[in-house]
N, C-alpha and C positions, 0 to 999 in steps of 0.2 A: 110155189109153182112159178117157173120162169116164163116170161113172155116168149112168143114164138120167134120173134126177131129182136135183135138189139143192134144199136149203132155203136161202133168203136172207132177211135182215132188215135193217132200218135202225132199230134200237131208239132211236136218238137223236131221229129225226124222227117216227117212227110206231111207238111201242112195242107197239101192239096188232095190227099188220099183219105178216103173213109172206108170203113169195113162194115158190112152188114153180116151179123152173126146169126145163123139159123140154129136154134137150140134144140130142135126136134130132129128125129131121124129122117133122112140122113143129115147128120150135123155137118155144117161147113161154114167157112168164112168167105164172103164175097168181097173182094177188093174192088174199089171203083173210084173214079174222080169225084171230088166233092160237088162239082157242078154238073156232072153227067154220069148217070148210073152205068152207062155202057162204055165210058172212056176208061182205058187201062184196066178193063175188067179181067179179073183172074179169080178162079175158084180154088180154095184150099179145102180139100175134103178131110174131115176128121173121121167120119165113118166111110165105109166103102162107097165109091161113086155108084149111083144108080145105073143100071144097064140100059134102061129105056130113055131115049132122048126126050120123050114127052114129059117124063117126070122131072128132068132137069129144067126143061123149058117152063113148066108150071111153077117150079120152085123159084126160078129167076123172075117170073112175072109177079109172084106174090112179094118177093123181096123188093122189087122195083116199086110196087104200089106202096109198101110200107115205107121205103126210103123217101119217096116223094112227099107222102103225107107227113112224115116225121119232120122233114126239113121245113115244110110249110108251117107246121105247128111251132117250130122253134123260131121262125121268122116272125110269126104273129105274136108270140110271147115277147120277143125282143122289141118289136114295135110298140106294144102296149106298155112296156117298162119305160120307154123313153118318150112317151107322149105327154 
């Protein structure tokens, strides 16, 4: 079973851009700045885009929460490694 969200990057071509991949329906890839989830945000729909704006808004809120927690966790792991 895949996690609901994954973080992906292409640091060689776009070091300041990250992608949050939503693996459940409606599947999509959300492009954002590494420092700001809303910066340069673009959604690439793999499945058909939901018709209701509330569904998209809810998905983006969940993705942002995941994104922020995941980056915090990575920072904590990095700090622990170099202490």
